MIMARBA-186826 format. One line per field, with one value per residue (C-alpha): chain; x, y, z; residue in one letter. Coordinates in pm, 1 decimal. Layout:
REM MIMARBA-186826
ch <- (A|...) $
u <- (X|...) $
v <- (Y|...) $
w <- (Z|...) $
aa <- (A|...) $
***
This chain:
REM MIMARBA-186826
ch <- (A|A|A|A|A|A|A|A|A|A|A|A|A|A|A|A|A|A|A|A|A|A|A|A|A|A|A|A|A|A|A|A|A|A|A|A|A|A|A|A|A|A|A|A|A|A|A|A|A|A|A|A|A|A|A|A|A|A|A|A|A|A|A|A|A|A|A|A|A|A|A|A|A|A|A|A|A|A|A|A|A|A|A|A|A|A|A|A|A|A|A|A|A|A|A|A|A|A|A|A|A|A|A|A|A|A|A|A|A|A|A|A|A|A|A|A|A|A|A|A|A|A|A|A|A|A|A|A|A|A|A|A|A|A|A|A|A|A|A|A|A|A|A|A|A|A|A|A|A|A|A|A|A|A|A|A|A|A|A|A|A|A|A|A|A|A|A|A|A|A|A|A|A|A|A|A|A|A|A|A|A|A|A|A|A|A|A|A|A|A|A|A|A|A|A|A|A|A|A|A|A|A|A|A|A|A|A|A|A|A|A|A|A|A|A|A|A|A|A|A|A|A|A|A|A|A|A|A|A|A|A|A|A|A|A|A|A|A|A|A|A|A|A|A|A|A|A|A|A|A|A|A|A|A|A|A|A|A|A|A|A|A|A|A|A|A|A|A|A|A|A|A|A|A|A|A|A|A|A|A|A|A|A|A|A|A|A|A|A|A|A|A|A|A|A|A|A|A|A|A|A|A|A|A|A|A|A|A|A|A|A|A|A|A|A|A|A|A|A|A|A|A|A|A|A|A|A|A|A|A|A|A|A|A|A|A|A|A|A|A|A|A|A|A|A|A|A|A|A|A|A|A|A|A|A|A|A|A|A|A|A|A|A|A|A|A|A|A|A|A|A|A|A|A|A|A|A|A|A|A|A|A|A|A|A|A|A|A|A|A|A|A|A|A|A|A|A|A|A|A|A|A|A|A|A|A|A|A|A|A|A|A|A|A|A|A|A|A|A|A|A|A|A|A|A|A|A|A|A|A) $
u <- (-1938.2|-2049.3|-1692.7|-1561.4|-1840.9|-1757.2|-1391.8|-1457.0|-1697.6|-1428.7|-1165.0|-1410.3|-1500.6|-1137.6|-1051.3|-1351.2|-1202.0|-1513.4|-1279.5|-1526.9|-1737.8|-1417.0|-1287.3|-1629.8|-1620.8|-1250.8|-1335.0|-1625.0|-1416.2|-1161.3|-1405.4|-1549.3|-1200.9|-1121.3|-1447.4|-1350.3|-1001.1|-1148.8|-1449.1|-1423.2|-1241.4|-1006.6|-676.9|-349.7|-272.8|-620.2|-586.4|-245.6|-371.8|-668.5|-439.4|-218.7|-528.1|-651.8|-315.8|-333.9|-678.4|-589.7|-299.2|-512.0|-790.1|-524.1|-399.6|-744.6|-824.1|-512.5|-602.1|-961.1|-844.8|-617.6|-886.2|-1104.7|-831.9|-714.3|-821.4|-511.9|-459.4|-400.6|-584.5|-456.4|-239.6|-409.8|-318.9|-84.0|-373.7|-575.3|-288.3|-109.6|269.3|290.9|570.1|470.7|814.2|898.1|669.6|519.3|279.7|278.3|659.2|646.1|381.3|612.1|913.1|716.5|626.6|991.9|1118.7|1049.9|1303.7|1587.7|1772.2|1821.4|1980.2|2301.1|2250.4|2573.6|2735.2|3111.3|3314.5|3459.0|3100.0|3076.1|3255.4|3479.5|3377.1|3702.3|3663.7|3321.0|3426.5|3724.9|3502.7|3254.2|3532.1|3661.8|3318.1|3177.5|3434.0|3722.9|3560.3|3394.6|3730.6|3964.5|3764.5|4066.6|4162.4|3845.5|3893.6|3928.8|3888.6|3909.1|3556.1|3405.7|3154.8|2794.3|2628.1|2719.3|2524.4|2557.8|2437.1|2457.5|2246.3|1995.1|2123.8|2486.4|2485.4|2406.7|2167.6|2402.6|2680.8|2463.0|2394.0|2774.3|2801.4|2537.1|2730.7|3080.9|2977.2|2931.5|2846.3|2620.6|2240.9|2130.1|1816.6|1694.5|1435.6|1216.1|975.0|668.4|806.7|809.6|505.9|181.6|-159.0|-212.0|-104.0|193.0|277.8|540.7|773.6|721.5|839.1|1154.1|1215.0|1173.8|1393.2|1695.0|1593.6|1601.4|1930.0|2091.5|1966.0|2108.5|2430.3|2673.0|2402.8|2347.9|2027.2|2015.3|1751.8|1687.2|1551.5|1604.6|1488.9|1131.6|1154.1|1391.9|1344.7|1396.9|1155.4|895.9|571.8|369.0|481.8|244.5|285.6|340.9|643.8|787.7|755.5|927.2|1218.5|1252.5|1250.0|1519.8|1741.3|1713.1|1772.7|2078.1|2210.9|2187.8|2073.8|2040.4|2131.6|2442.0|2465.7|2802.6|2793.2|2496.8|2579.4|2305.8|2358.4|2137.9|2100.6|1952.7|1952.0|1865.7|2083.4|2008.6|1658.1|1759.8|1712.9|2042.2|2016.0|1992.4|2270.3|2495.8|2410.3|2568.8|2923.7|3050.5|2884.1|3008.5|2941.3|2867.1|2937.8|2847.5|3081.6|3403.4|3503.5|3694.7|3405.0|3148.8|3351.7|3360.8|2975.8|2909.4|3118.2|2948.4|2582.2|2648.1|2774.5|2811.3|2596.9|2747.5|2876.6|3109.9|3234.0|3612.4|3818.3|3834.8|3456.9|3411.0|3661.7|3471.2|3131.3|3291.0|3390.5|3058.0|2854.9|2984.7|2698.6|2526.9|2464.5|2504.5|2131.1|2130.5|2405.5|2208.8|1910.0|2127.9|2271.2|1905.4|1779.2|2092.8|2019.2|1668.9|1811.0|1886.8|1526.2|1385.5|1593.0|1431.2|1084.6|1144.3|1325.4|1168.7|1461.4|1659.5|1972.2|2099.6|2413.1|2641.0|2618.7|2569.4|2265.4|2005.3|1984.9|2362.2|2579.2|2883.4|2727.7|2755.1|2462.2|2423.3|2054.9|2013.8|1838.5|1939.1|1794.2|1968.0|1918.3|1707.1|2011.8|2209.7|2287.0|2162.0|1844.5|1523.8|1207.6|1028.7|932.4|1008.0|656.2|790.7|1118.4|1102.0|1191.4|1490.6|1626.7|1666.5|2034.2|1993.4|2214.4|2501.3|2487.8|2708.0|2859.4|2597.1|2322.4|2489.9|2515.2|2150.5|2034.3|2269.0|2114.3|1768.8|1853.5|1914.2|2087.4|1840.5|2070.3|2056.0|2329.8|2130.6|2096.7|2465.9|2549.0|2347.1|2506.0|2865.5|2777.3|2647.3|2972.6|3199.1|2987.8|2927.4|3057.8|3357.2|3420.5|3335.4) $
v <- (2594.4|2333.2|2257.5|2232.0|1982.1|1771.8|1777.7|1666.3|1388.6|1268.2|1243.6|1075.1|808.2|772.2|697.4|461.3|270.7|336.7|406.2|409.1|683.5|869.1|871.5|1003.4|1289.0|1359.1|1395.7|1626.2|1841.2|1883.7|1980.4|2238.1|2372.3|2404.7|2587.1|2840.9|2901.8|2959.0|3181.3|3324.4|3652.4|3526.0|3683.1|3503.3|3367.5|3201.8|3058.7|2920.9|2744.2|2601.0|2470.3|2307.6|2141.7|2030.0|1870.2|1691.8|1551.7|1461.1|1255.7|1076.1|1015.2|868.1|641.8|514.0|456.4|228.8|57.3|-10.3|-139.8|-382.1|-489.4|-605.8|-835.1|-957.1|-808.4|-693.7|-796.3|-451.0|-116.3|157.2|416.3|727.2|1046.9|1305.0|1539.0|1284.8|1156.2|1470.3|1437.9|1064.2|929.3|749.6|623.6|259.6|31.2|314.9|186.5|526.4|530.5|171.2|281.8|570.3|337.7|78.9|361.2|438.6|87.4|84.9|366.7|131.5|1.9|-359.8|-463.4|-299.4|-112.4|-260.8|63.9|102.0|418.6|318.8|333.0|699.7|901.3|1181.3|1370.2|1279.9|1547.8|1440.4|1076.3|1165.3|1365.3|1082.4|822.8|1052.2|1089.5|743.7|468.3|569.7|612.5|265.0|103.3|284.0|404.3|463.3|745.4|939.4|1000.0|1325.2|1643.4|1452.2|1363.0|1260.8|1490.4|1459.1|1643.9|1661.2|1841.6|1753.4|2023.5|2088.6|2080.3|1803.5|1487.6|1510.9|1195.6|1318.1|1035.4|793.6|902.4|826.1|480.8|424.3|532.7|277.7|-7.8|88.2|147.3|-227.2|-216.1|92.0|109.6|330.5|527.7|662.4|925.5|1147.8|1434.5|1201.5|959.9|1245.2|1447.8|1346.1|1483.5|1463.6|1774.3|1690.6|1361.1|1476.9|1614.5|1284.1|1097.3|1307.5|1243.5|874.4|879.3|989.8|769.9|472.9|583.1|609.5|246.0|111.2|312.6|340.1|477.6|715.6|917.0|1021.9|1288.1|1355.4|1701.3|1827.5|2173.8|2049.1|1989.5|2252.9|2574.5|2925.0|3026.1|3285.6|3428.8|3262.5|2897.2|2656.9|2578.1|2204.3|2302.1|2521.7|2228.1|1971.0|2228.5|2289.5|1925.2|1868.0|2149.2|1995.4|1638.0|1745.2|1938.5|1632.1|1830.9|1589.1|1288.2|1138.6|1160.9|975.1|737.2|905.0|1095.9|1308.1|1312.8|1575.5|1646.8|1934.4|2124.8|2464.1|2508.4|2886.2|2803.2|2612.4|2769.6|2919.3|2721.3|2394.1|2501.1|2537.2|2192.1|2053.6|2097.1|2004.3|2140.2|1983.3|2113.3|1829.8|2009.8|1904.4|1627.3|1719.5|1631.7|1288.2|1194.9|1247.5|1023.5|747.2|792.5|707.0|392.3|315.7|348.0|154.7|-136.1|-469.0|-343.5|-431.6|-98.0|11.3|301.0|321.9|530.0|848.2|839.9|844.2|1124.3|1315.8|1254.6|1398.0|1708.8|1767.1|1736.2|2040.0|2148.3|1808.5|1637.7|1265.3|1226.6|1398.7|1165.3|859.0|986.0|1038.0|671.1|533.7|707.3|586.5|232.1|265.2|377.8|11.2|-79.9|224.1|102.3|-239.2|-77.6|159.0|-74.8|-180.3|-416.9|-661.2|-877.6|-1212.0|-1189.8|-1438.7|-1432.5|-1648.0|-1857.2|-1750.7|-2119.1|-2153.7|-1852.2|-2076.9|-2185.7|-1949.9|-1938.7|-1773.9|-1692.7|-1384.7|-1084.6|-732.7|-397.6|-257.4|17.0|-63.1|-13.9|-295.0|-581.3|-844.4|-656.9|-845.5|-641.1|-713.3|-536.5|-633.0|-816.5|-1070.4|-1139.6|-1451.3|-1355.6|-1574.6|-1467.5|-1092.0|-958.9|-621.8|-351.9|-236.9|108.4|340.6|692.0|836.0|686.2|876.8|1205.4|1175.0|1121.6|1404.1|1650.2|1555.7|1579.9|1917.3|1987.0|2030.0|2271.7|2638.5|2904.0|3100.4|2800.0|2733.2|3083.0|3073.1|2737.3|2887.1|3180.9|2945.8|2738.3|3054.5|3167.1|2842.1|2529.8|2348.0|2197.0|1819.6) $
w <- (5017.0|4763.2|4644.4|5013.1|5093.4|4788.9|4856.7|5222.6|5107.1|4855.1|5116.3|5364.9|5102.5|5025.5|5393.0|5408.0|5122.6|4906.0|4606.8|4331.9|4499.1|4594.4|4231.0|4110.9|4368.9|4300.5|3930.4|3987.3|4227.7|3958.8|3698.0|3938.8|4006.9|3641.0|3574.8|3866.5|3735.6|3377.5|3458.9|3799.5|3857.7|4125.7|4205.7|4097.3|4442.1|4476.9|4128.4|4210.2|4522.7|4328.2|4059.1|4330.9|4478.5|4132.6|4054.8|4393.4|4325.2|3961.4|4096.8|4354.2|4087.4|3852.3|4141.9|4229.6|3866.7|3831.4|4150.1|4038.2|3702.1|3867.2|4119.9|3825.7|3713.3|4047.9|4380.2|4572.3|4933.2|5074.7|5022.0|4798.5|4979.1|5090.7|4919.0|5091.6|5132.6|5345.9|5573.5|5683.2|5708.8|5702.7|5476.7|5156.9|5072.1|5062.8|4850.8|4658.9|4382.6|4208.3|4179.9|4048.0|3787.4|3664.8|3646.1|3448.6|3211.0|3171.4|3145.7|2770.4|2735.7|2846.8|2550.6|2642.9|2307.7|2183.2|1858.2|1725.6|1580.2|1644.0|1648.1|1300.1|1160.2|1239.0|959.6|1089.1|1405.7|1586.9|1848.7|1955.5|1971.5|2193.2|2424.4|2452.9|2515.3|2789.6|2952.3|2909.5|2830.4|3035.5|3377.4|3319.3|3220.7|3470.8|3760.9|3962.5|3739.4|3828.6|4202.3|4415.6|4201.0|3879.2|3790.1|3464.9|3273.7|3380.8|3095.3|2730.8|2469.6|2098.4|1872.5|1501.0|1171.2|1135.7|978.3|1091.3|1312.6|1667.5|1733.8|1545.4|1777.1|2079.4|1945.7|1913.0|2283.1|2372.0|2178.8|2316.0|2680.0|2746.0|3117.3|3100.5|3103.1|2816.0|2840.5|2511.6|2587.8|2369.6|2479.2|2434.4|2688.1|2953.7|2871.0|3020.4|2976.7|3343.1|3557.0|3775.5|3618.6|3372.6|3649.1|3840.9|3532.0|3498.7|3879.0|3831.1|3514.5|3715.2|4001.9|3782.0|3620.1|3968.8|4046.4|3721.4|3715.0|3540.1|3308.7|3016.9|2962.3|2585.6|2535.0|2155.2|2063.9|2418.1|2297.8|2296.1|2664.1|2792.9|2592.7|2717.2|2998.3|2903.9|3028.7|2764.6|2841.2|3030.6|3393.1|3284.9|3070.5|3357.7|3598.2|3362.5|3330.0|3688.0|3771.8|3504.2|3660.6|4014.3|3888.9|3677.2|3953.5|4180.1|4477.8|4775.5|4553.0|4423.2|4042.0|4008.8|3728.6|3552.9|3221.0|3054.8|2691.0|2493.3|2115.7|1945.1|1610.5|1776.1|2085.8|2108.1|2220.8|2520.6|2876.5|2987.1|3321.0|3135.5|2897.5|3209.5|3333.3|3010.1|3098.8|2754.6|2450.5|2122.9|1784.7|1541.0|1197.6|843.7|727.5|563.0|208.8|314.1|550.7|264.3|41.5|325.6|374.5|5.1|43.5|368.9|247.1|-73.3|152.2|-42.2|-350.8|-685.6|-834.6|-1116.4|-902.4|-838.9|-575.0|-796.2|-840.4|-447.6|-415.6|-686.9|-512.3|-186.7|-365.3|-540.3|-209.6|-7.7|221.4|222.1|564.8|635.8|606.2|266.3|138.8|268.7|65.5|-260.5|-216.8|-167.8|-472.7|-675.4|-555.0|-707.6|-1053.4|-1175.7|-1070.4|-1274.3|-1570.6|-1563.7|-1530.5|-1830.1|-2063.0|-2392.4|-2480.7|-2307.1|-2396.3|-2284.0|-2055.0|-1862.0|-1487.2|-1163.8|-1131.1|-880.1|-755.0|-712.2|-732.6|-804.2|-1137.0|-1425.1|-1673.6|-2026.8|-2036.6|-1787.4|-1911.7|-1851.6|-1985.1|-2298.4|-2553.2|-2869.1|-3091.3|-2927.4|-3172.4|-2930.0|-2824.6|-2779.1|-2775.0|-2446.5|-2115.8|-1767.3|-1738.9|-1989.8|-1801.9|-1576.0|-1212.3|-1174.6|-1507.5|-1439.6|-1405.6|-1259.1|-1384.6|-1141.7|-982.2|-1187.9|-1153.0|-1375.3|-1148.7|-858.2|-1049.9|-1162.6|-791.1|-678.9|-923.5|-790.8|-414.1|-257.6|62.6|377.7|576.7|486.6|535.1|794.0|1031.2|987.2|1080.5|1399.0|1501.1|1428.0|1650.0|1930.4|1896.3|1927.9|2243.5|2418.0|2253.6|2124.0|1773.5|1730.3) $
aa <- (X|X|X|X|X|X|X|X|X|X|X|X|X|X|X|X|X|X|X|X|X|X|X|X|X|X|X|X|X|X|X|X|X|X|X|X|X|X|X|X|X|X|X|X|X|X|X|X|X|X|X|X|X|X|X|X|X|X|X|X|X|X|X|X|X|X|X|X|X|X|X|X|X|X|X|X|X|X|X|X|X|X|X|X|X|X|X|X|X|X|X|X|X|X|X|X|X|X|X|X|X|X|X|X|X|X|X|X|X|X|X|X|X|X|X|X|X|X|X|X|X|X|X|X|X|X|X|X|X|X|X|X|X|X|X|X|X|X|X|X|X|X|X|X|X|X|X|X|X|X|X|X|X|X|X|X|X|X|X|X|X|X|X|X|X|X|X|X|X|X|X|X|X|X|X|X|X|X|X|X|X|X|X|X|X|X|X|X|X|X|X|X|X|X|X|X|X|X|X|X|X|X|X|X|X|X|X|X|X|X|X|X|X|X|X|X|X|X|X|X|X|X|X|X|X|X|X|X|X|X|X|X|X|X|X|X|X|X|X|X|X|X|X|X|X|X|X|X|X|X|X|X|X|X|X|X|X|X|X|X|X|X|X|X|X|X|X|X|X|X|X|X|X|X|X|X|X|X|X|X|X|X|X|X|X|X|X|X|X|X|X|X|X|X|X|X|X|X|X|X|X|X|X|X|X|X|X|X|X|X|X|X|X|X|X|X|X|X|X|X|X|X|X|X|X|X|X|X|X|X|X|X|X|X|X|X|X|X|X|X|X|X|X|X|X|X|X|X|X|X|X|X|X|X|X|X|X|X|X|X|X|X|X|X|X|X|X|X|X|X|X|X|X|X|X|X|X|X|X|X|X|X|X|X|X|X|X|X|X|X|X|X|X|X|X|X|X|X|X|X|X|X|X|X|X|X|X|X|X|X|X|X|X|X|X|X|X|X|X|X|X|X|X|X|X|X|X|X|X|X) $
***
């Protein structure tokens, strides 16, 4: 047939090292196959074999395209490797350019610089911290403790409402696990538009992690990659999931020293087999009252403020149902309140304060916003104030309360109920 002839010609040109012509023929063959799958009334088995052939040719076409691109810049000394289809059962292990290409793609996922977030920077979540120390820090520091049947955890799932610090905890792990290689992966790093490439990326990710062990693979929003299997899902999604299952199980390979850390807001959508691979499933709940108070202090940092200890306690009480991310937004908004006061002020007054040029010298001519009724008020707007003469108002409790009124919590009761049910069935409290 027309397609068989073209496929044969593509393979012949490939063998003869006429790579440009071979690439053109492979691309035509793929287009033809896709047309057949879409419009011809073939049986399921026939369609499956056509898809497999299509994936094979796409892979080969990609390899040739990469080779030809490199050849334009600097001609390589040896020819590109033949595809598996053209060389029978010959092994293609060893110096595999394709493997190298995938590993180069993933090299950007390795966090070379430590994020510099300590355990103390994470408010609350003592259970989660202890579990992560047990899984990551102890095996590195005391490897002799984990021998025989006592083995460290290989998969930990952090789940909970959005904004509760799951990714932040992962950054703390990256900081504290000094000798570990930390891979931070999102679904976009692993999903490729080319058929067959995504699962190869997954395989190479684990291969890279084994080479650099002890290592931690952190996959944020893992539900987008490993949701429940269904009849409607694409073949590509099914393949990625299958590869994850195989790699996490460590069939035929040694996964010692490799920890997979997953994070999700919707754990009930995870595939049950993937869920089983995460031996520890830790619920990261909304922060408790004392943790919320601590977060307000943490987010304000060294900013000048008139808040005292009882104000922070009060803010912790008033923010039940708020996540760590919500509190961060409240503080950011409150930090903007003094700026808004400056913008809207119609009167300013002179105050004493540290000079902009030398903070050790006190000056008497700084200007700060005031009410029109103030006895020292001078009618002017912020445009009239010289840049170095502005003394910005400090952040006050009223600023915090105003921002709190304007910021609503992002987590609803229904989601919390689902998460609590999942924790009862499959998880442990963080």
